TIRO-567538 format. One record per residue: x, y, z of N, C-alpha, C, CB in turn; residue number from 1. Coordinates in pm, 1 decimal, always signed. Glycine has a CB too. Layout:
BEGIN
> X / Y / Z / X / Y / Z / X / Y / Z / X / Y / Z / NUM
...
This chain:
BEGIN
> -1085.9 / -648.7 / -602.8 / -1033.5 / -776.1 / -554.9 / -1007.2 / -873.2 / -670.5 / -1130.9 / -838.8 / -454.9 / 1
> -916.7 / -965.5 / -646.0 / -891.1 / -1071.5 / -744.0 / -1017.6 / -1155.5 / -759.3 / -769.7 / -1160.9 / -700.7 / 2
> -1048.4 / -1200.6 / -880.6 / -1171.7 / -1278.8 / -900.8 / -1175.1 / -1408.0 / -819.2 / -1187.5 / -1312.4 / -1047.7 / 3
> -1059.5 / -1470.6 / -797.1 / -1056.6 / -1598.3 / -727.2 / -1008.7 / -1588.2 / -582.3 / -968.9 / -1693.4 / -801.6 / 4
> -975.5 / -1467.5 / -537.1 / -926.1 / -1451.0 / -400.2 / -963.9 / -1312.2 / -349.2 / -771.8 / -1471.8 / -393.5 / 5
> -1069.4 / -1304.9 / -270.9 / -1120.7 / -1177.4 / -220.8 / -1023.1 / -1109.4 / -125.7 / -1253.4 / -1198.7 / -150.8 / 6
> -922.0 / -1181.9 / -77.5 / -824.6 / -1124.7 / +15.6 / -709.6 / -1053.0 / -55.0 / -768.9 / -1233.5 / +104.2 / 7
> -707.4 / -1056.0 / -187.6 / -604.8 / -985.1 / -264.2 / -672.4 / -877.3 / -347.2 / -523.8 / -1082.8 / -355.3 / 8
> -631.9 / -752.4 / -321.2 / -688.1 / -637.4 / -391.3 / -578.1 / -566.9 / -469.3 / -756.0 / -539.6 / -292.0 / 9
> -607.6 / -530.9 / -592.8 / -516.2 / -453.9 / -676.3 / -559.4 / -307.9 / -675.5 / -512.4 / -509.7 / -821.3 / 10
> -461.7 / -218.2 / -685.6 / -494.0 / -75.8 / -692.9 / -396.2 / -7.3 / -787.6 / -489.6 / -10.0 / -551.8 / 11
> -434.8 / +110.3 / -834.9 / -352.5 / +189.8 / -926.5 / -340.8 / +330.4 / -869.6 / -413.4 / +192.5 / -1071.3 / 12
> -217.9 / +380.8 / -867.6 / -192.0 / +518.9 / -826.4 / -152.5 / +595.6 / -952.3 / -78.9 / +527.3 / -714.5 / 13
> -222.7 / +703.7 / -981.2 / -190.2 / +787.6 / -1097.5 / -239.4 / +928.4 / -1070.6 / -253.8 / +730.8 / -1228.7 / 14
> -200.6 / +1019.2 / -1154.2 / -247.2 / +1157.5 / -1140.4 / -173.5 / +1236.2 / -1033.9 / -393.0 / +1158.6 / -1109.4 / 15
> -60.3 / +1186.4 / -988.8 / +16.8 / +1259.0 / -888.3 / +78.6 / +1383.3 / -950.5 / +126.4 / +1169.0 / -827.3 / 16
> +85.8 / +1490.9 / -874.6 / +144.8 / +1615.9 / -923.0 / +243.2 / +1669.0 / -820.2 / +35.2 / +1721.3 / -952.7 / 17
> +330.9 / +1754.1 / -866.6 / +427.4 / +1822.2 / -780.2 / +510.9 / +1725.5 / -696.0 / +354.9 / +1918.4 / -689.1 / 18
> +551.6 / +1614.9 / -757.5 / +636.8 / +1518.3 / -688.4 / +718.7 / +1442.2 / -793.8 / +551.1 / +1419.3 / -600.5 / 19
> +809.9 / +1359.5 / -747.8 / +894.2 / +1281.3 / -838.6 / +815.7 / +1179.7 / -921.7 / +1000.5 / +1209.3 / -759.6 / 20
> +693.2 / +1150.9 / -883.7 / +613.8 / +1047.2 / -949.6 / +508.7 / +1104.1 / -1045.2 / +545.9 / +961.6 / -845.6 / 21
> +516.5 / +1233.2 / -1070.0 / +420.8 / +1299.5 / -1158.7 / +422.0 / +1233.8 / -1296.1 / +452.9 / +1449.9 / -1171.0 / 22
> +304.3 / +1204.9 / -1346.8 / +289.7 / +1145.1 / -1479.0 / +302.7 / +993.5 / -1479.7 / +390.9 / +1203.2 / -1571.1 / 23
> +338.0 / +933.5 / -1368.2 / +354.5 / +788.0 / -1362.5 / +225.0 / +716.3 / -1329.6 / +459.3 / +751.6 / -1260.4 / 24
> +225.5 / +587.4 / -1359.3 / +114.6 / +498.8 / -1324.6 / +176.5 / +383.3 / -1246.6 / +35.1 / +447.9 / -1453.8 / 25
> +129.9 / +361.6 / -1124.3 / +190.7 / +264.1 / -1033.8 / +85.9 / +163.5 / -986.8 / +255.5 / +335.1 / -912.7 / 26
> +112.8 / +38.1 / -1013.2 / +21.9 / -69.0 / -974.2 / +67.2 / -127.6 / -841.3 / +15.5 / -178.8 / -1083.1 / 27
> -28.7 / -151.1 / -753.7 / +1.4 / -207.1 / -623.0 / -94.3 / -318.2 / -587.2 / -2.6 / -99.7 / -517.3 / 28
> -62.1 / -383.4 / -476.9 / -141.9 / -496.5 / -431.9 / -152.6 / -493.3 / -280.0 / -80.5 / -630.3 / -479.9 / 29
> -272.4 / -513.4 / -230.1 / -298.0 / -531.9 / -87.4 / -335.3 / -678.0 / -66.8 / -411.7 / -435.5 / -35.3 / 30
> -269.4 / -741.7 / +29.2 / -299.4 / -881.4 / +60.9 / -348.5 / -886.5 / +205.5 / -173.2 / -974.3 / +39.7 / 31
> -476.2 / -916.2 / +222.6 / -538.9 / -916.2 / +353.8 / -534.6 / -1054.8 / +416.1 / -682.9 / -867.4 / +344.0 / 32
> -505.0 / -1061.5 / +545.7 / -512.3 / -1191.3 / +613.2 / -658.7 / -1229.4 / +635.4 / -435.5 / -1187.9 / +748.6 / 33
> -684.9 / -1355.2 / +657.1 / -822.5 / -1397.9 / +682.0 / -878.6 / -1334.1 / +808.2 / -829.7 / -1549.6 / +693.1 / 34
> -791.2 / -1287.9 / +898.1 / -835.4 / -1225.6 / +1021.8 / -862.8 / -1075.7 / +1006.7 / -732.2 / -1247.5 / +1128.8 / 35
> -851.5 / -1022.1 / +885.1 / -881.0 / -881.2 / +861.4 / -1025.6 / -854.0 / +899.6 / -854.6 / -842.4 / +713.1 / 36
> -1056.0 / -750.3 / +968.2 / -977.1 / -630.7 / +996.7 / -897.9 / -635.0 / +1127.6 / -1066.9 / -513.3 / +999.2 / 37
> -895.9 / -748.3 / +1194.9 / -824.4 / -754.6 / +1321.8 / -672.0 / -759.6 / +1302.7 / -870.6 / -876.1 / +1400.6 / 38
> -627.2 / -797.6 / +1184.9 / -484.0 / -799.5 / +1153.5 / -460.7 / -718.6 / +1025.7 / -431.6 / -946.6 / +1137.0 / 39
> -343.7 / -652.3 / +1014.1 / -318.5 / -563.7 / +900.0 / -281.5 / -638.4 / +772.0 / -208.3 / -467.1 / +934.5 / 40
> -296.0 / -570.3 / +659.2 / -259.5 / -628.9 / +530.2 / -110.6 / -612.7 / +499.2 / -342.1 / -565.5 / +419.5 / 41
> -66.9 / -685.4 / +398.4 / +62.2 / -659.1 / +334.8 / +34.7 / -565.6 / +218.2 / +133.6 / -792.7 / +287.3 / 42
> +129.0 / -480.1 / +187.0 / +116.6 / -386.7 / +75.4 / +241.8 / -399.7 / -10.4 / +97.1 / -239.0 / +125.7 / 43
> +221.6 / -412.9 / -139.8 / +332.8 / -425.4 / -234.7 / +310.3 / -331.2 / -352.6 / +347.5 / -572.2 / -284.3 / 44
> +418.6 / -276.4 / -404.4 / +411.9 / -198.8 / -527.2 / +467.0 / -287.6 / -638.5 / +492.3 / -63.0 / -515.4 / 45
> +391.9 / -301.6 / -745.2 / +428.1 / -393.1 / -853.2 / +499.9 / -322.6 / -968.3 / +304.0 / -462.3 / -905.4 / 46
> +504.8 / -192.1 / -965.2 / +566.9 / -111.6 / -1070.4 / +694.5 / -49.1 / -1015.5 / +469.1 / -1.5 / -1122.5 / 47
> +804.6 / -52.2 / -1090.2 / +925.8 / +15.3 / -1043.4 / +899.2 / +163.7 / -1019.5 / +1040.2 / -2.4 / -1145.0 / 48
> +948.7 / +212.8 / -905.5 / +927.0 / +352.4 / -870.5 / +1056.8 / +423.0 / -832.3 / +827.8 / +362.4 / -756.8 / 49
> +1160.2 / +345.4 / -804.7 / +1283.9 / +403.3 / -756.3 / +1285.4 / +420.7 / -605.8 / +1307.4 / +534.8 / -822.3 / 50
> +1172.0 / +399.9 / -542.6 / +1163.9 / +415.2 / -396.9 / +1142.2 / +282.2 / -325.6 / +1051.7 / +510.7 / -360.7 / 51
> +1063.8 / +195.2 / -383.8 / +1030.0 / +66.8 / -321.8 / +1076.9 / -48.2 / -409.1 / +878.5 / +56.3 / -297.1 / 52
> +1111.2 / -159.1 / -346.6 / +1143.3 / -280.1 / -422.1 / +1016.0 / -334.2 / -483.9 / +1210.6 / -387.1 / -331.6 / 53
> +1024.9 / -376.8 / -607.8 / +909.1 / -429.7 / -679.3 / +867.8 / -563.6 / -617.7 / +940.4 / -446.2 / -830.8 / 54
> +737.8 / -578.7 / -596.2 / +676.5 / -701.6 / -546.9 / +732.4 / -745.7 / -410.6 / +696.5 / -812.4 / -648.3 / 55
> +771.1 / -649.9 / -328.6 / +818.7 / -679.4 / -192.9 / +728.6 / -608.3 / -93.0 / +967.7 / -635.7 / -174.1 / 56
> +702.3 / -671.7 / +18.9 / +618.8 / -609.1 / +121.3 / +681.7 / -477.7 / +166.1 / +599.5 / -703.9 / +242.0 / 57
> +599.4 / -375.3 / +179.8 / +645.5 / -242.3 / +218.6 / +621.2 / -224.6 / +368.7 / +572.6 / -130.5 / +135.9 / 58
> +723.7 / -177.1 / +436.9 / +720.1 / -158.2 / +581.3 / +661.1 / -21.3 / +614.6 / +861.5 / -172.4 / +641.7 / 59
> +535.4 / -19.4 / +656.1 / +467.2 / +102.3 / +699.8 / +388.5 / +70.5 / +826.6 / +373.0 / +158.3 / +587.7 / 60
> +350.5 / +171.7 / +900.3 / +282.9 / +149.8 / +1028.4 / +148.1 / +80.7 / +1013.5 / +263.9 / +281.1 / +1099.1 / 61
> +90.2 / +82.0 / +895.5 / -40.6 / +19.7 / +875.8 / -30.9 / -108.0 / +793.6 / -135.4 / +117.2 / +808.1 / 62
> +87.7 / -171.6 / +793.7 / +105.4 / -299.2 / +724.8 / +145.6 / -406.3 / +824.5 / +211.0 / -287.3 / +612.8 / 63
> +158.7 / -526.2 / +775.4 / +191.9 / -641.6 / +856.6 / +326.1 / -627.3 / +929.7 / +194.1 / -764.1 / +770.2 / 64
> +412.1 / -536.0 / +884.7 / +540.3 / -514.3 / +951.4 / +522.8 / -456.7 / +1091.6 / +627.4 / -421.5 / +868.2 / 65
> +415.0 / -384.9 / +1113.0 / +392.7 / -317.0 / +1241.5 / +254.0 / -350.5 / +1295.3 / +408.6 / -163.4 / +1226.1 / 66
> +234.9 / -474.6 / +1328.5 / +103.5 / -517.9 / +1378.7 / +60.9 / -440.4 / +1502.5 / +105.9 / -666.7 / +1410.3 / 67
> +159.8 / -397.6 / +1583.0 / +128.1 / -325.4 / +1706.3 / +66.8 / -188.6 / +1679.0 / +253.0 / -309.3 / +1790.6 / 68
> +87.8 / -134.5 / +1559.0 / +34.1 / -3.1 / +1523.8 / -100.4 / -11.7 / +1452.7 / +132.5 / +70.9 / +1436.5 / 69
> -140.3 / -130.6 / +1415.4 / -260.7 / -148.9 / +1335.8 / -385.9 / -109.5 / +1414.3 / -271.4 / -293.7 / +1289.3 / 70
> -478.3 / -43.8 / +1343.5 / -607.1 / -6.4 / +1399.0 / -715.1 / -68.9 / +1310.2 / -622.7 / +150.2 / +1408.2 / 71
> -795.4 / -161.4 / +1362.3 / -894.6 / -229.9 / +1279.2 / -1003.1 / -139.6 / +1221.3 / -959.2 / -336.8 / +1358.8 / 72
> -1009.3 / -14.4 / +1264.1 / -1109.7 / +76.1 / +1206.8 / -1061.3 / +141.4 / +1077.6 / -1146.6 / +183.9 / +1307.8 / 73
> -931.9 / +125.3 / +1043.9 / -881.0 / +184.3 / +920.3 / -943.0 / +115.6 / +799.8 / -727.6 / +174.5 / +914.3 / 74
> -989.3 / +195.6 / +708.4 / -1051.7 / +145.5 / +586.5 / -946.7 / +129.8 / +476.6 / -1164.9 / +240.1 / +540.3 / 75
> -982.1 / +58.2 / +374.2 / -891.0 / +36.8 / +261.2 / -851.5 / +170.7 / +199.6 / -956.5 / -54.5 / +154.3 / 76
> -945.9 / +261.7 / +187.7 / -916.1 / +394.8 / +134.1 / -808.2 / +463.6 / +217.6 / -1043.8 / +481.4 / +130.2 / 77
> -818.2 / +452.7 / +350.0 / -719.4 / +515.3 / +438.8 / -581.1 / +454.7 / +419.4 / -762.3 / +500.9 / +585.1 / 78
> -576.4 / +324.9 / +397.1 / -447.7 / +256.1 / +374.5 / -382.6 / +308.3 / +247.6 / -467.4 / +102.3 / +365.1 / 79
> -458.0 / +318.6 / +140.8 / -402.0 / +364.1 / +13.1 / -364.4 / +511.3 / +18.6 / -501.6 / +340.1 / -100.4 / 80
> -447.6 / +593.6 / +79.6 / -414.8 / +736.1 / +94.5 / -287.4 / +751.7 / +178.4 / -533.4 / +813.6 / +160.3 / 81
> -276.0 / +674.6 / +285.0 / -155.1 / +678.5 / +366.9 / -32.1 / +635.5 / +289.8 / -171.7 / +590.9 / +488.3 / 82
> -46.8 / +533.5 / +206.2 / +64.3 / +488.1 / +123.1 / +107.0 / +597.8 / +25.7 / +25.3 / +360.6 / +46.2 / 83
> +12.4 / +660.5 / -40.9 / +44.6 / +767.4 / -136.0 / +113.4 / +882.7 / -64.1 / -83.0 / +817.4 / -207.6 / 84
> +65.3 / +915.7 / +52.9 / +126.3 / +1023.1 / +131.0 / +272.4 / +990.9 / +162.6 / +47.6 / +1046.3 / +261.3 / 85
> +299.6 / +868.1 / +202.9 / +436.4 / +828.3 / +231.8 / +520.6 / +822.6 / +103.9 / +437.9 / +692.6 / +302.4 / 86
> +463.2 / +768.3 / -2.5 / +534.9 / +754.6 / -129.3 / +583.1 / +889.3 / -180.4 / +445.9 / +688.3 / -233.8 / 87
> +502.6 / +990.7 / -166.4 / +535.5 / +1121.1 / -222.7 / +609.9 / +1211.4 / -124.0 / +409.5 / +1189.8 / -268.8 / 88
> +632.0 / +1163.0 / -3.2 / +703.2 / +1243.2 / +95.6 / +855.0 / +1226.0 / +79.2 / +659.4 / +1203.9 / +238.7 / 89
> +928.0 / +1306.8 / +147.9 / +1073.7 / +1297.0 / +147.4 / +1124.8 / +1208.9 / +261.7 / +1135.6 / +1436.3 / +157.2 / 90
> +1034.0 / +1153.0 / +339.1 / +1069.0 / +1070.5 / +454.9 / +1145.8 / +946.7 / +408.8 / +941.5 / +1029.3 / +534.0 / 91
> +1269.2 / +927.6 / +457.8 / +1348.6 / +813.5 / +413.1 / +1316.3 / +683.9 / +488.0 / +1494.6 / +845.0 / +428.7 / 92
> +1229.2 / +689.5 / +589.4 / +1202.5 / +571.6 / +673.0 / +1145.3 / +457.8 / +590.3 / +1105.9 / +607.0 / +786.8 / 93
């Protein structure tokens, strides 16, 4: 988490293999609402990847774009694993 804001968490994705992102290091940010875990976070990728706009909220079923799909039992680890799974998939959605 950010030292001055516990609702903002930074993460790093690296060590990916057998995909277009192999060898890369990708910095991201999770921004949690004060109502977390009852409301979903925003997720942003801060490093250019060719797939996502830099520093823009990413539309996934477990982000603020799809509040109706949010499950408050999802852990931060599950959010990041889900993001990596989508990032490395061929799914154009």
